[in-house]
Backbone as a chain_set.jsonl record, in Angstrom:
{"seq": "MPSFKLFGKKFSLPGLPGFPPNGGLNFTASNFFKDQARKAFDECDIDRDGQLDTKEVYVGLLKLYDLLNRKLPYHIKVPKIGDINSLMDKYDGNSNRHLDFPEFLELCKGLVGTKKNWRDSLFLKIGIAVVMKALGFPYLAGLIKTGVEATGLKGIEGVPVGAITYMLESASKQLV", "coords": {"N": [[0.863, -1.141, -0.012], [0.73, 2.2, -0.613], [2.507, 4.795, 0.73], [2.858, 7.931, 2.427], [4.601, 11.043, 3.967], [3.39, 13.331, 6.141], [3.877, 16.449, 7.302], [5.621, 14.951, 9.178], [3.855, 12.819, 10.183], [3.3, 9.601, 8.966], [1.111, 8.458, 6.413], [-1.243, 6.347, 5.137], [-2.198, 4.86, 1.939], [-5.055, 3.553, 0.348], [-5.152, 1.251, -2.371], [-6.71, 2.339, -5.322], [-10.135, 1.064, -6.3], [-10.759, -1.319, -8.327], [-8.392, -0.717, -9.896], [-5.368, -2.176, -10.531], [-2.414, -2.752, -8.123], [0.362, -0.817, -7.906], [-0.122, 0.35, -10.367], [-0.161, -1.379, -12.143], [2.451, -2.315, -13.411], [4.749, -4.598, -13.173], [2.914, -6.376, -12.444], [2.01, -9.233, -11.879], [3.828, -10.11, -9.777], [3.0, -8.999, -7.566], [1.695, -8.69, -4.249], [-0.919, -8.569, -4.377], [-1.577, -9.868, -6.445], [-0.934, -12.58, -5.881], [-2.751, -12.744, -3.665], [-5.022, -13.088, -4.907], [-5.058, -14.884, -6.555], [-4.623, -17.023, -5.036], [-7.317, -16.704, -3.579], [-8.61, -17.684, -5.838], [-7.937, -20.139, -6.18], [-8.726, -21.696, -3.911], [-11.37, -21.391, -4.17], [-12.032, -22.951, -6.254], [-10.978, -25.356, -5.682], [-12.584, -27.735, -5.25], [-12.777, -30.583, -3.653], [-11.168, -30.194, -1.711], [-8.35, -30.721, -1.494], [-6.516, -29.542, -1.609], [-5.0, -29.617, -4.391], [-5.334, -28.821, -7.734], [-7.236, -30.587, -10.064], [-8.081, -31.612, -13.716], [-11.176, -31.045, -14.348], [-11.43, -29.065, -12.069], [-9.531, -27.085, -12.63], [-10.464, -26.044, -15.039], [-13.111, -25.435, -14.325], [-12.362, -23.277, -12.841], [-11.138, -21.623, -14.787], [-13.497, -21.173, -16.35], [-14.826, -19.914, -14.92], [-13.227, -17.27, -14.315], [-13.205, -16.507, -17.013], [-16.036, -15.781, -17.537], [-16.308, -14.058, -15.496], [-14.69, -11.717, -17.12], [-15.638, -11.447, -19.589], [-18.201, -10.169, -18.545], [-17.195, -7.709, -17.901], [-16.038, -6.543, -19.801], [-15.737, -4.982, -23.071], [-15.504, -6.736, -25.101], [-16.123, -9.781, -26.116], [-14.581, -12.642, -25.033], [-13.85, -15.723, -26.201], [-14.276, -19.049, -24.34], [-11.954, -20.994, -23.05], [-11.29, -24.295, -24.825], [-11.645, -27.979, -24.128], [-9.623, -29.341, -24.638], [-7.499, -27.142, -24.951], [-7.266, -26.631, -21.853], [-6.255, -29.28, -21.454], [-3.705, -28.76, -22.362], [-2.725, -26.796, -21.329], [-2.381, -27.725, -18.274], [-0.169, -29.675, -19.032], [1.704, -27.773, -19.518], [2.095, -26.699, -17.306], [1.925, -28.218, -14.928], [4.118, -29.308, -13.089], [5.149, -31.769, -11.474], [4.14, -33.851, -13.201], [1.61, -35.25, -12.479], [-1.096, -34.678, -13.146], [-2.368, -32.946, -11.626], [-2.693, -29.449, -9.859], [-1.033, -27.807, -7.794], [-0.878, -25.296, -5.51], [1.363, -23.389, -6.103], [1.967, -24.281, -8.612], [-0.448, -23.614, -9.849], [-0.261, -20.711, -9.492], [1.562, -20.255, -11.269], [0.505, -20.744, -13.695], [-1.61, -18.754, -13.691], [0.112, -16.632, -13.922], [0.946, -16.799, -16.488], [-1.293, -16.792, -17.948], [-2.378, -14.381, -17.39], [0.26, -12.686, -18.185], [3.605, -12.153, -18.195], [6.863, -10.333, -18.035], [8.136, -11.96, -19.863], [6.582, -13.589, -21.177], [4.79, -12.126, -22.612], [3.637, -11.933, -25.049], [1.643, -13.901, -25.407], [-0.22, -13.245, -23.638], [-3.323, -12.985, -22.097], [-4.444, -10.569, -21.524], [-3.173, -9.041, -23.477], [-4.362, -10.026, -25.685], [-6.965, -9.377, -25.244], [-6.737, -6.495, -25.545], [-5.746, -6.295, -28.055], [-8.055, -6.827, -29.409], [-9.962, -5.107, -28.263], [-9.02, -2.562, -29.226], [-9.226, -2.965, -31.991], [-11.99, -3.243, -32.471], [-12.783, -0.72, -31.334], [-11.217, 0.99, -33.109], [-10.142, -0.031, -35.235], [-12.077, -1.806, -37.084], [-14.327, 0.283, -37.598], [-12.445, 2.151, -39.249], [-11.765, 0.318, -41.358], [-14.198, -0.142, -42.327], [-15.204, 2.516, -42.996], [-13.1, 3.079, -44.988], [-13.849, 0.829, -46.851], [-16.303, 1.767, -47.698], [-15.844, 4.575, -48.645], [-14.07, 3.389, -51.295], [-16.327, 1.681, -52.438], [-17.817, 3.898, -52.895], [-16.33, 5.433, -54.887], [-15.961, 3.635, -56.785], [-18.241, 4.069, -58.421], [-20.694, 2.824, -57.667], [-24.158, 2.897, -57.101], [-26.286, 3.392, -54.133], [-24.494, 2.684, -52.097], [-24.161, 4.699, -50.436], [-26.261, 5.429, -48.922], [-25.72, 3.662, -46.957], [-24.924, 3.507, -43.275], [-21.68, 3.642, -41.679], [-21.476, 2.577, -39.654], [-23.434, 0.252, -39.964], [-21.838, -1.323, -41.844], [-19.589, -1.571, -40.134], [-20.623, -3.459, -38.081], [-20.965, -5.499, -39.806], [-18.493, -6.084, -40.536], [-17.414, -7.033, -37.932], [-18.776, -8.874, -36.892], [-18.26, -10.944, -39.197], [-15.371, -11.189, -38.887], [-15.59, -12.605, -36.597], [-16.83, -14.955, -37.096], [-14.503, -16.16, -38.399], [-12.558, -16.634, -36.356]], "CA": [[0.028, 0.057, 0.059], [1.457, 3.314, -0.987], [2.13, 5.558, 1.851], [3.484, 9.355, 2.662], [4.984, 11.714, 5.034], [3.243, 14.8, 5.945], [4.051, 17.296, 8.733], [6.158, 14.068, 10.085], [3.231, 11.49, 10.189], [2.944, 8.769, 8.275], [-0.586, 8.074, 6.108], [-1.091, 5.12, 3.943], [-3.359, 5.212, 0.991], [-5.469, 2.206, -0.108], [-5.462, 1.333, -3.839], [-7.896, 2.607, -5.796], [-10.807, 0.105, -6.438], [-10.669, -1.507, -9.866], [-6.976, -0.391, -10.574], [-4.133, -2.76, -10.118], [-1.22, -2.023, -7.663], [1.43, 0.066, -8.762], [-0.718, 1.159, -11.919], [-0.43, -2.611, -13.158], [3.316, -2.554, -13.396], [4.998, -5.666, -12.406], [1.525, -6.881, -11.499], [2.0, -10.532, -11.423], [4.761, -10.42, -9.019], [2.39, -8.221, -6.126], [1.072, -9.482, -3.385], [-2.481, -8.573, -4.505], [-2.008, -11.154, -7.656], [-0.907, -13.73, -5.405], [-3.967, -13.474, -3.093], [-6.051, -12.991, -5.833], [-4.918, -16.351, -7.186], [-4.711, -18.045, -3.802], [-8.64, -17.176, -3.379], [-9.218, -18.429, -6.816], [-7.454, -21.6, -6.087], [-9.321, -22.261, -2.739], [-12.719, -21.433, -4.302], [-11.783, -24.054, -7.272], [-10.68, -26.801, -5.033], [-13.887, -28.446, -4.728], [-12.526, -31.627, -2.951], [-10.385, -29.369, -0.743], [-7.456, -31.806, -0.969], [-4.853, -29.006, -1.724], [-4.653, -29.451, -5.641], [-6.685, -28.726, -8.815], [-7.559, -31.596, -11.339], [-8.206, -30.848, -14.868], [-12.235, -30.219, -14.158], [-11.232, -27.759, -11.284], [-9.027, -26.057, -13.343], [-11.681, -25.744, -15.984], [-14.214, -24.39, -13.689], [-11.722, -21.861, -12.551], [-10.989, -20.755, -16.011], [-14.523, -20.731, -16.784], [-15.242, -18.576, -13.979], [-12.43, -16.326, -15.096], [-13.548, -15.989, -18.848], [-17.068, -15.21, -17.419], [-16.13, -12.428, -14.919], [-14.146, -11.029, -17.862], [-17.046, -11.216, -20.412], [-18.97, -9.355, -18.049], [-16.593, -6.218, -17.782], [-15.071, -6.322, -21.028], [-16.608, -4.405, -24.321], [-15.582, -7.498, -26.376], [-16.497, -11.327, -25.651], [-13.524, -13.721, -24.957], [-14.099, -17.186, -26.305], [-14.028, -19.832, -23.506], [-10.985, -22.269, -23.618], [-11.804, -25.713, -25.282], [-11.18, -28.936, -22.806], [-8.009, -29.487, -25.11], [-6.568, -26.115, -24.21], [-7.024, -26.817, -20.63], [-4.968, -30.091, -21.12], [-2.136, -28.474, -22.938], [-2.142, -25.855, -20.024], [-2.065, -28.678, -17.454], [0.922, -30.193, -19.444], [2.738, -26.896, -19.418], [2.403, -25.962, -15.883], [2.076, -29.341, -14.013], [5.805, -29.686, -12.876], [5.729, -33.13, -11.218], [3.295, -34.548, -14.135], [0.588, -35.923, -11.931], [-2.232, -34.245, -13.623], [-2.977, -32.05, -10.654], [-1.727, -28.557, -9.622], [-0.744, -27.573, -6.444], [-0.716, -23.72, -5.387], [2.7, -23.188, -6.768], [1.878, -24.579, -10.28], [-1.534, -23.065, -10.147], [0.01, -19.482, -9.707], [2.191, -19.985, -12.648], [-0.56, -20.613, -14.759], [-2.439, -17.536, -13.774], [0.847, -15.58, -14.418], [0.869, -17.348, -17.608], [-2.716, -16.227, -18.643], [-2.184, -12.811, -17.45], [1.058, -12.42, -18.898], [4.534, -11.496, -17.335], [7.695, -9.918, -19.171], [8.953, -13.027, -20.475], [5.663, -13.956, -22.067], [3.548, -10.855, -22.588], [2.857, -11.943, -26.192], [0.455, -14.894, -25.222], [-1.109, -12.943, -22.515], [-4.869, -12.893, -22.055], [-4.642, -9.138, -21.73], [-2.734, -8.273, -24.795], [-5.381, -10.441, -26.801], [-7.825, -8.511, -25.073], [-6.06, -5.238, -26.11], [-5.89, -5.942, -29.572], [-9.627, -6.67, -29.649], [-10.798, -3.828, -28.127], [-8.26, -1.582, -30.619], [-9.893, -3.525, -33.653], [-13.445, -3.009, -32.496], [-13.076, 0.54, -31.176], [-10.452, 1.998, -34.076], [-9.7, -0.901, -36.674], [-13.28, -1.967, -37.508], [-14.753, 1.628, -38.073], [-11.483, 2.738, -39.986], [-11.698, -0.269, -42.305], [-15.61, -0.003, -42.873], [-15.173, 3.724, -43.84], [-12.37, 2.716, -46.485], [-15.077, 0.206, -47.846], [-17.768, 2.673, -47.998], [-15.119, 5.388, -49.675], [-13.651, 2.507, -52.33], [-17.163, 1.424, -53.126], [-18.329, 4.697, -53.812], [-15.383, 5.84, -55.774], [-15.866, 2.863, -58.055], [-19.421, 4.566, -58.977], [-21.819, 1.831, -57.463], [-25.055, 3.516, -56.262], [-26.63, 2.664, -53.241], [-23.858, 2.572, -50.496], [-24.191, 6.146, -49.769], [-27.31, 5.549, -47.705], [-25.56, 2.786, -45.882], [-23.996, 3.913, -42.493], [-20.471, 3.091, -41.659], [-21.85, 1.589, -38.588], [-23.688, -0.92, -40.558], [-20.59, -1.951, -42.161], [-18.68, -2.092, -39.168], [-21.098, -4.538, -37.544], [-20.841, -6.783, -40.803], [-17.181, -6.584, -40.319], [-17.079, -7.718, -36.469], [-19.573, -10.255, -37.279], [-17.348, -11.852, -40.063], [-14.292, -11.677, -38.039], [-16.051, -13.625, -35.085], [-16.424, -16.212, -37.636], [-13.134, -16.551, -38.776], [-11.748, -17.103, -35.26]], "C": [[0.803, 1.273, -0.039], [1.22, 4.271, 0.347], [3.008, 7.055, 1.785], [3.752, 10.172, 3.859], [4.248, 13.09, 4.936], [3.121, 15.474, 7.226], [4.608, 16.344, 9.592], [5.137, 12.88, 10.528], [3.02, 11.018, 9.106], [1.38, 8.584, 7.79], [-0.354, 7.411, 4.893], [-2.191, 5.528, 2.794], [-3.698, 3.763, 0.31], [-5.459, 2.383, -1.652], [-6.88, 1.662, -4.141], [-8.884, 1.423, -6.245], [-10.786, 0.135, -7.99], [-9.208, -1.334, -10.513], [-5.909, -1.397, -9.618], [-2.906, -2.083, -9.329], [-0.377, -1.607, -8.384], [0.951, 0.265, -10.183], [-0.41, 0.023, -12.995], [1.044, -3.024, -13.6], [3.81, -3.818, -12.435], [3.761, -6.484, -11.478], [1.505, -8.316, -11.002], [2.959, -10.849, -10.189], [4.073, -9.488, -7.298], [1.868, -9.18, -5.275], [-0.462, -9.638, -3.626], [-2.589, -9.479, -5.293], [-2.145, -12.253, -6.903], [-2.212, -14.18, -4.522], [-5.181, -13.333, -3.444], [-6.417, -14.588, -6.205], [-5.397, -17.089, -6.061], [-6.741, -18.227, -3.47], [-9.454, -18.02, -4.521], [-8.907, -19.972, -6.704], [-8.562, -22.162, -4.93], [-10.916, -22.428, -3.076], [-12.802, -22.561, -5.676], [-11.717, -25.367, -6.712], [-11.937, -27.433, -4.318], [-13.779, -29.528, -3.741], [-11.773, -31.145, -1.605], [-9.135, -30.635, -0.379], [-6.012, -30.822, -1.588], [-4.442, -28.721, -3.421], [-5.711, -29.445, -6.549], [-6.378, -29.875, -10.012], [-7.841, -30.399, -12.659], [-9.84, -30.158, -14.807], [-12.326, -29.152, -13.254], [-10.683, -26.785, -11.804], [-9.754, -25.421, -14.587], [-12.788, -24.963, -15.456], [-13.639, -23.412, -13.406], [-11.755, -21.029, -13.751], [-12.607, -20.253, -16.585], [-15.309, -19.469, -15.956], [-14.806, -17.246, -14.493], [-12.981, -15.574, -16.451], [-14.959, -15.228, -18.351], [-16.986, -13.957, -16.607], [-15.796, -11.312, -16.194], [-14.988, -10.65, -18.672], [-17.993, -10.607, -19.899], [-18.589, -7.844, -18.031], [-16.057, -5.805, -18.936], [-16.176, -5.808, -22.349], [-16.481, -5.589, -25.226], [-15.521, -9.077, -25.682], [-15.242, -12.119, -25.902], [-14.202, -14.93, -25.127], [-13.485, -18.15, -25.122], [-12.781, -20.963, -23.884], [-11.481, -23.593, -23.659], [-10.979, -26.672, -23.688], [-9.506, -29.177, -23.302], [-7.049, -28.257, -25.033], [-6.07, -26.01, -22.723], [-6.047, -27.991, -20.424], [-3.6, -29.515, -21.436], [-1.8, -27.403, -21.604], [-1.621, -26.768, -18.701], [-0.868, -29.265, -17.886], [1.892, -29.513, -19.386], [3.109, -26.579, -17.81], [2.248, -27.195, -14.862], [3.493, -29.586, -13.784], [5.937, -30.994, -12.256], [4.724, -34.132, -12.067], [2.318, -35.523, -13.238], [-0.805, -35.472, -12.209], [-3.297, -33.452, -12.468], [-2.374, -30.542, -10.436], [-2.026, -28.031, -8.369], [-0.921, -26.011, -6.411], [0.239, -22.99, -6.521], [2.337, -22.818, -8.356], [0.647, -23.632, -10.738], [-1.204, -21.517, -10.439], [0.59, -19.173, -10.872], [1.443, -20.004, -13.504], [-1.127, -19.549, -14.736], [-1.342, -16.53, -14.167], [1.121, -15.78, -16.028], [-0.349, -16.762, -18.631], [-2.639, -14.661, -18.537], [-1.057, -12.021, -18.229], [2.432, -11.771, -17.636], [5.387, -10.783, -18.677], [8.13, -10.847, -20.245], [7.758, -13.472, -21.614], [4.522, -13.308, -22.309], [2.96, -11.261, -24.095], [1.903, -12.802, -26.262], [-0.352, -14.478, -24.065], [-2.484, -12.682, -22.708], [-4.941, -11.221, -22.218], [-4.287, -8.158, -22.943], [-3.453, -8.819, -26.012], [-6.26, -9.631, -26.903], [-7.769, -7.163, -25.584], [-6.388, -5.164, -27.159], [-7.485, -5.984, -29.921], [-10.11, -5.909, -29.554], [-10.769, -2.882, -29.02], [-9.237, -1.789, -31.744], [-11.405, -3.146, -33.149], [-13.59, -1.302, -32.185], [-12.348, 1.551, -32.464], [-10.422, 1.251, -35.591], [-10.944, -1.311, -37.472], [-13.9, -0.581, -38.456], [-13.827, 2.072, -39.272], [-11.729, 2.04, -41.291], [-13.311, -0.22, -43.222], [-15.722, 1.409, -43.529], [-14.337, 3.472, -45.074], [-13.194, 2.393, -47.052], [-15.596, 0.952, -48.443], [-17.138, 3.665, -49.052], [-14.782, 4.587, -51.053], [-14.988, 2.147, -53.077], [-18.031, 2.574, -53.715], [-17.488, 5.732, -54.879], [-15.487, 4.744, -56.981], [-17.403, 3.308, -58.723], [-20.798, 3.922, -59.003], [-22.733, 2.752, -56.661], [-25.677, 2.621, -55.241], [-26.003, 2.574, -51.965], [-23.952, 3.779, -50.155], [-25.203, 6.138, -49.045], [-26.814, 4.682, -46.44], [-24.604, 3.499, -44.73], [-22.906, 3.369, -42.296], [-20.589, 1.943, -40.838], [-22.398, 0.448, -38.845], [-22.6, -2.028, -41.131], [-19.679, -2.367, -41.302], [-19.33, -3.233, -38.577], [-20.959, -5.545, -38.381], [-19.364, -7.143, -40.502], [-16.795, -7.555, -39.243], [-17.665, -8.871, -36.761], [-18.615, -11.638, -38.138], [-16.183, -12.194, -39.496], [-14.373, -12.723, -37.005], [-15.961, -15.001, -35.66], [-15.343, -17.112, -37.965], [-12.148, -17.01, -37.61], [-12.193, -18.301, -34.577]], "O": [[1.774, 1.227, 0.716], [0.136, 4.479, 0.892], [3.883, 7.112, 0.92], [3.035, 9.933, 4.831], [4.374, 13.858, 3.982], [2.351, 15.101, 8.112], [4.345, 16.519, 10.782], [5.61, 11.988, 11.232], [2.591, 11.715, 8.186], [0.484, 8.56, 8.633], [0.383, 7.686, 3.947], [-2.928, 6.507, 2.914], [-2.853, 2.999, -0.157], [-5.712, 3.47, -2.172], [-7.897, 1.394, -3.501], [-8.164, 0.538, -6.707], [-10.792, 1.118, -8.731], [-8.964, -1.83, -11.613], [-5.728, -1.367, -8.401], [-2.412, -1.036, -9.747], [-0.297, -1.988, -9.552], [1.774, 0.327, -11.096], [-0.37, 0.18, -14.215], [1.067, -4.099, -14.198], [3.418, -4.024, -11.286], [3.732, -6.966, -10.346], [1.062, -8.606, -9.89], [2.785, -11.933, -9.631], [4.663, -9.452, -6.218], [1.636, -10.349, -5.586], [-1.139, -10.575, -3.204], [-3.606, -10.16, -5.166], [-3.148, -12.96, -7.002], [-2.7, -15.309, -4.483], [-6.195, -13.387, -2.748], [-7.463, -15.237, -6.18], [-6.453, -17.721, -6.094], [-7.358, -19.267, -3.241], [-10.454, -18.723, -4.38], [-9.648, -20.851, -7.142], [-9.223, -23.151, -5.246], [-11.642, -23.262, -2.534], [-13.947, -22.914, -5.961], [-12.3, -26.346, -7.178], [-12.157, -27.563, -3.114], [-14.663, -29.519, -2.885], [-11.865, -31.783, -0.556], [-9.034, -31.274, 0.669], [-4.893, -31.232, -1.897], [-3.704, -27.786, -3.73], [-6.817, -29.932, -6.312], [-5.361, -29.903, -10.705], [-7.845, -29.169, -12.715], [-9.965, -28.974, -15.121], [-13.171, -28.283, -13.467], [-11.104, -25.643, -11.619], [-9.491, -24.283, -14.977], [-13.308, -24.006, -16.031], [-14.26, -22.377, -13.645], [-12.291, -19.921, -13.785], [-12.825, -19.171, -17.129], [-16.039, -18.53, -16.276], [-15.521, -16.352, -14.946], [-13.097, -14.38, -16.728], [-15.074, -14.063, -18.733], [-17.528, -12.917, -16.981], [-16.435, -10.266, -16.312], [-15.257, -9.449, -18.641], [-18.89, -10.345, -20.7], [-19.403, -6.925, -18.119], [-15.606, -4.664, -19.032], [-17.3, -6.295, -22.471], [-17.272, -5.607, -26.17], [-14.789, -9.316, -24.722], [-14.887, -12.227, -27.076], [-15.082, -15.256, -24.33], [-12.273, -18.075, -24.918], [-12.78, -21.644, -24.91], [-12.054, -24.073, -22.681], [-10.247, -26.325, -22.761], [-8.501, -29.189, -22.592], [-5.834, -28.454, -25.057], [-4.996, -25.55, -22.336], [-5.181, -27.953, -19.551], [-2.566, -29.792, -20.828], [-0.703, -27.33, -21.05], [-0.54, -26.509, -18.172], [-0.209, -29.492, -16.871], [2.995, -30.039, -19.235], [4.204, -26.293, -17.325], [2.591, -26.855, -13.73], [3.979, -30.293, -14.667], [7.031, -31.492, -12.52], [4.525, -35.238, -11.563], [2.436, -36.722, -13.491], [-1.694, -35.907, -11.477], [-4.526, -33.389, -12.452], [-1.287, -30.469, -11.01], [-3.168, -27.84, -7.952], [-1.133, -25.509, -7.514], [-0.072, -22.277, -7.475], [2.364, -21.785, -9.026], [0.688, -22.987, -11.786], [-1.713, -20.986, -11.426], [0.349, -18.147, -11.509], [1.641, -19.132, -14.35], [-1.303, -19.096, -15.867], [-1.752, -15.53, -14.756], [1.51, -14.823, -16.698], [-0.241, -16.401, -19.803], [-2.816, -13.879, -19.471], [-1.281, -10.957, -18.807], [2.241, -11.159, -16.586], [4.975, -10.651, -19.829], [8.438, -10.478, -21.378], [8.057, -13.664, -22.793], [3.401, -13.812, -22.238], [1.806, -10.905, -24.333], [1.13, -12.624, -27.203], [-1.118, -15.281, -23.533], [-2.734, -12.018, -23.714], [-5.583, -10.759, -23.161], [-4.761, -7.078, -23.299], [-3.312, -8.334, -27.134], [-6.606, -9.085, -27.951], [-8.797, -6.69, -26.068], [-7.162, -4.294, -27.56], [-8.003, -5.163, -30.677], [-10.862, -5.55, -30.461], [-11.729, -2.35, -29.576], [-9.904, -0.91, -32.29], [-11.907, -2.479, -34.055], [-14.459, -0.664, -32.779], [-12.816, 2.653, -32.751], [-10.607, 1.751, -36.7], [-10.818, -1.13, -38.684], [-13.907, -0.491, -39.683], [-14.413, 2.372, -40.312], [-11.903, 2.721, -42.302], [-13.459, -0.256, -44.443], [-16.329, 1.478, -44.597], [-14.863, 3.648, -46.173], [-13.678, 3.176, -47.868], [-15.514, 1.003, -49.67], [-17.642, 3.735, -50.173], [-15.243, 5.147, -52.049], [-14.942, 2.254, -54.303], [-18.775, 2.44, -54.687], [-18.013, 6.636, -55.528], [-15.075, 5.065, -58.095], [-17.643, 2.664, -59.744], [-21.728, 4.14, -59.78], [-22.288, 3.349, -55.681], [-25.671, 1.393, -55.332], [-26.623, 2.427, -50.911], [-23.649, 3.781, -48.962], [-25.144, 7.069, -48.242], [-27.227, 4.808, -45.287], [-23.575, 4.046, -45.127], [-22.934, 2.249, -42.806], [-20.139, 0.809, -41.002], [-22.058, -0.509, -38.15], [-22.564, -3.237, -40.903], [-18.983, -3.358, -41.519], [-18.569, -4.199, -38.505], [-20.808, -6.643, -37.845], [-19.024, -8.3, -40.255], [-16.113, -8.568, -39.401], [-16.987, -9.891, -36.881], [-18.405, -12.802, -37.798], [-15.837, -13.375, -39.513], [-13.49, -13.5, -36.64], [-15.365, -15.957, -35.165], [-15.246, -18.336, -37.87], [-11.118, -17.644, -37.84], [-11.544, -18.751, -33.634]]}, "num_chains": 1, "name": "protein.A"}
């Protein structure tokens, strides 16, 4: 928790709700991140054996994606069971098909992203999707409309750019 001194007295500032500590810098190394991962682990450990099997990891990721999809302007597809098996293979250090908390914490760091694997991070994928939705698709729709108008085809001038944007977004969802 950040603190400051004023007139010789120390004051502590709580974090802003909805914002990660340190403004998100080195977020996966923070105690806040570890505490959230611990809560998620405990909630998913249905049989309370201190380990998560494939089904429990899948339930946990379903909860994570459901939470993200409620908060974000873009829908993220829930991982398939094959993806969960790949994650289990990658993060299960002792190859027992169960994740203990340190292994689960590494899985969470891998999903959120670290300096080493930031290209695979969920947040980068979400960020790209949001930028495409906010800027890319509308810009491309404007280019398409201008290009079609330049060819001399009639009828396109009455079509709003928003409608073309919607068609592009829908088409891109079918491709993914």
